[in-house]
C-alpha positions in Angstrom: -9.2 8.8 40.1 -11.3 8.5 37.4 -11.6 11.3 34.8 -14.7 9.9 33.1 -17.0 12.7 33.8 -14.7 15.8 33.2 -14.3 17.3 29.5 -11.6 16.4 27.3 -9.7 19.9 27.6 -9.6 19.6 31.1 -7.2 16.9 30.9 -3.6 18.1 30.7 -3.1 15.5 27.9 -5.4 17.3 25.7 -3.8 20.6 26.0 -0.9 19.5 25.1 -2.2 17.6 21.8 -4.7 20.7 20.8 -1.0 23.0 21.2 0.9 20.3 19.3 -1.5 20.1 16.5 -1.8 24.2 16.3 1.7 24.3 15.8 1.6 22.0 13.4 -0.8 23.8 11.4 0.7 27.5 12.0 4.3 26.0 10.9 5.6 28.0 8.5 7.8 25.3 7.2 6.4 24.7 3.5 4.7 21.1 2.8 1.9 19.7 1.4 -1.4 19.5 3.0 -1.0 15.7 3.1 1.9 15.9 5.0 0.7 18.3 7.3 -2.2 15.9 7.7 -0.3 13.1 8.6 1.8 15.3 11.2 -1.5 15.9 12.8 -2.2 12.0 12.5 1.2 11.6 14.4 0.4 14.2 16.8 -3.0 12.1 17.7 -1.5 8.7 17.9 1.0 9.7 19.9 -1.0 11.0 22.8 -2.6 7.9 22.7 -6.2 8.6 23.6 -7.8 6.5 25.8 -10.9 4.3 24.6 -13.4 6.3 26.7 -12.6 9.6 25.9 -11.8 8.9 22.3 -15.0 10.5 20.6 -15.0 13.3 23.1 -11.6 14.4 22.5 -11.6 14.2 18.4 -14.8 15.7 18.7 -13.3 18.6 21.1 -10.4 18.9 19.1 -12.2 19.4 15.7 -14.4 22.4 17.3 -11.0 24.4 18.7 -9.4 23.8 15.4 -12.2 25.4 13.8 -12.0 27.9 16.0 -8.4 28.6 15.7 -8.5 28.4 12.2 -11.6 29.6 11.0 -10.5 30.0 7.2 -8.9 26.6 7.2 -11.4 24.0 6.0 -10.1 20.1 6.6 -10.9 19.7 10.6 -13.8 17.9 10.8 -14.1 14.9 13.0 -14.2 12.6 10.0 -11.0 14.0 8.8 -9.4 14.0 11.9 -10.0 10.2 12.0 -8.6 9.8 8.7 -5.5 11.6 9.8 -5.0 9.2 12.6 -5.7 6.3 10.1 -3.1 7.8 7.6 -0.3 8.1 10.8 -0.9 4.5 11.8 -0.6 2.8 8.0 2.6 4.9 7.3 4.1 5.5 11.2 7.4 6.7 9.1 8.0 10.3 7.5 6.3 10.2 4.2 8.2 13.0 2.6 10.0 10.7 -0.1 7.0 8.1 -0.2 4.0 8.2 -3.2 1.6 8.7 -0.5 2.7 12.2 0.1 2.1 13.5 -3.3 -1.2 12.2 -3.7 -4.5 14.2 -3.2 -6.0 14.1 0.3 -9.3 12.6 -1.3 -7.2 9.6 -2.8 -5.7 9.0 0.7 -9.2 8.6 2.4 -10.2 6.1 -0.2 -6.8 4.5 0.4 -7.1 4.0 4.5 -11.1 3.4 3.9 -10.9 0.4 1.5 -7.1 -1.3 2.4 -5.7 -3.1 5.4 -2.0 -4.1 4.8 1.0 -1.6 4.2 1.6 -3.6 1.2 -1.7 -2.8 -0.2 -1.8 0.8 0.3 1.7 1.2 -0.8 0.7 -0.7 -4.1 -2.3 1.4 -4.8 -0.4 4.6 -3.6 2.4 4.2 -5.9 0.2 3.1 -8.9 -2.1 6.1 -8.4 0.9 8.7 -8.5 2.7 7.1 -11.3 -0.3 7.0 -13.8 -2.1 10.1 -12.3 -5.1 8.4 -11.3 -8.0 10.2 -10.6 -9.9 9.5 -7.3 -12.6 7.5 -9.3 -10.2 5.8 -11.1 -8.4 4.8 -7.6 -11.8 3.6 -6.3 -12.3 1.2 -9.4 -9.2 -0.4 -9.4 -9.2 -1.2 -5.9 -13.0 -2.6 -6.0 -12.1 -4.7 -8.9 -8.3 -5.8 -7.6 -10.2 -6.7 -4.1 -12.6 -8.8 -6.1 -10.4 -10.5 -8.4 -8.6 -11.5 -5.2 -11.2 -12.5 -3.1 -12.3 -14.5 -6.1 -8.9 -16.1 -6.7 -8.4 -17.0 -2.9 -11.6 -18.8 -2.5 -11.3 -20.9 -5.5 -7.5 -21.4 -4.0 -8.8 -22.7 -0.9 -11.2 -25.0 -2.1 -8.9 -26.5 -4.6 -6.5 -26.9 -1.9 -9.0 -28.5 0.9 -10.1 -30.7 -1.6 -6.6 -31.9 -2.6 -5.1 -32.3 1.1 -8.3 -34.0 2.5 -8.5 -36.6 -0.7 -4.5 -37.2 -0.5 -4.8 -39.8 2.2 -1.9 -38.4 4.1 -3.8 -37.7 7.5 -5.2 -34.0 6.7 -8.2 -33.3 8.7 -9.9 -29.9 7.4 -10.3 -27.4 10.6 -11.6 -24.2 8.9 -11.3 -21.4 6.4 -10.7 -18.0 7.7 -10.5 -19.6 11.1 -10.9 -17.0 13.9 -8.6 -16.2 16.6 -8.8 -13.3 19.0 -5.9 -11.8 21.3 -6.3 -8.9 23.3 -9.5 -8.1 21.9 -8.1 -8.1 18.3 -9.8 -10.8 15.9 -7.3 -12.4 13.2 -8.2 -14.5 10.8 -6.0 -17.7 9.3 -7.0 -18.6 5.7 -6.6 -22.4 6.3 -6.3 -24.3 9.3 -5.8 -28.3 9.2 -4.9 -30.8 12.2 -2.5 -33.5 10.6 -3.6 -36.7 12.4 -0.2 -38.4 11.5 2.3 -35.5 12.7 -0.3 -34.6 15.6 0.1 -30.9 14.6 -1.7 -28.2 13.3 -1.1 -26.8 9.6 -1.7 -23.4 8.6 -2.0 -22.0 5.0 -1.3 -18.3 4.4 -2.7 -17.7 0.3 -1.2 -14.5 -0.9 -3.3 -13.2 -4.1 -2.3 -9.7 -3.7 0.6 -8.2 -5.6 3.9 -8.1 -3.5 5.8 -5.1 -2.8 9.3 -4.6 -1.0 7.4 -4.3 2.3 5.9 -7.7 1.8 7.6 -10.3 4.1 6.8 -13.9 5.8 6.3 -12.0 9.1 2.2 -12.7 9.1 3.2 -16.5 8.5 5.3 -16.6 11.5 2.6 -14.3 13.6 -0.2 -16.6 13.0 2.1 -19.7 13.7 2.6 -18.4 17.2 -1.1 -17.7 17.5 -2.2 -21.1 17.0 0.9 -22.6 19.0 -0.3 -20.4 21.9 -4.3 -20.2 21.6 -5.0 -23.3 20.0 -2.6 -26.4 20.4 -2.1 -28.6 23.1 1.4 -28.9 24.4 1.1 -31.7 25.8 -0.7 -33.7 23.0 0.4 -31.8 19.5 3.9 -30.8 18.5 4.3 -27.1 17.1 2.7 -25.9 14.3 3.7 -26.0 10.8 2.9 -23.0 8.7 3.1 -23.1 4.4 2.6 -19.7 2.3 1.4 -20.1 -1.4 2.1 -17.1 -3.1 0.1 -17.0 -6.3 0.5 -13.1 -6.6 3.7 -13.5 -8.6 4.5 -14.5 -12.2 4.9 -18.0 -11.1 3.2 -19.3 -7.8 5.9 -19.9 -4.9 6.0 -21.5 -1.4 7.7 -21.3 1.6 7.3 -22.9 5.2 7.5 -21.7 8.9 8.4 -24.4 11.5 9.8 -23.7 15.4 13.2 -24.2 15.6 15.5 -25.0 18.7 15.4 -21.2 19.5 11.2 -21.5 19.9 11.1 -18.9 17.5 9.3 -19.5 13.8 12.0 -20.0 11.2 11.0 -19.3 7.5 12.5 -21.5 5.1 12.3 -23.3 1.6 9.8 -26.0 1.1 13.2 -28.5 1.2 14.2 -27.3 4.8 10.9 -29.8 6.3 12.2 -32.4 8.2 12.3 -35.9 6.4 9.8 -37.4 8.9 7.3 -34.4 8.3 8.1 -34.3 4.7 7.0 -38.1 4.3 3.5 -37.3 5.3 3.3 -33.9 3.2 2.7 -33.3 -0.3 5.4 -32.4 -2.6 6.2 -29.0 -3.4 5.8 -29.7 -6.9 2.4 -30.9 -6.1 1.2 -27.5 -4.4 2.8 -25.4 -7.2 1.2 -27.1 -9.9 -2.1 -26.9 -7.9 -1.8 -23.3 -7.9 -0.7 -22.7 -11.2 -3.5 -24.5 -12.4 -6.1 -22.5 -10.5 -4.0 -19.7 -12.1 -4.4 -20.7 -15.4 -8.2 -21.2 -15.1 -8.8 -17.7 -12.9 -9.6 -14.8 -15.3 
């Protein structure tokens, strides 16, 4: 039976959630406010609130917590949503992470403006290490995002011009090409169709500084999206993915191509099959193009 018209507190999972959060807040164990908020966010995520209930449940939880703890602040609806965002961004315990040492205001800035774990960790570490104020953190993110977007746009434009004029068979499909799966939209940095190889070729452009959490999983994920949602299996070969990293001291290039195991294998550019390599630009050309954009970019 549907519970759409019932109050959130009449549903058993809400009572369980409320009791768990109360126990977390009242816990005698010494921990920072940030860690406590992370625990609350994890409680909310663990109960997987149904979409139709989300607003009602969070509103009710906010009211019940303020009633239960009248002398404590921080249980507004907005703050509870921030707690949930933090727990989703850092799913593992944060006690040993730089983010645990940051003021709560810093964390609201991080989860509001940044999306990837690598970006979140980079700015959390920088803010903790250098003692940034909230205003400094906001300014650094704004400046970096502007520079990163500008660099990515310049690199994308140069790459499209280079590949389509090269005469190897590249046909440009789109920039930030949208692909939707299960209601969630993703954007592929650059999507081409190679007329001679009869396969889609995607480019992922990395302009943000990588961290230890960065890997090439995103490239393989996009490969799977194109193969299953765009590629015509009766006409097209499996999709080829390339990642150009312009965030380090020198640019690098990686490739991903589905192997016999039917899962994308990430490798060096030299691992391209000979027939494919014949109709592709050389790795040196791609790296030279990327470096030229970096050299001209402020």
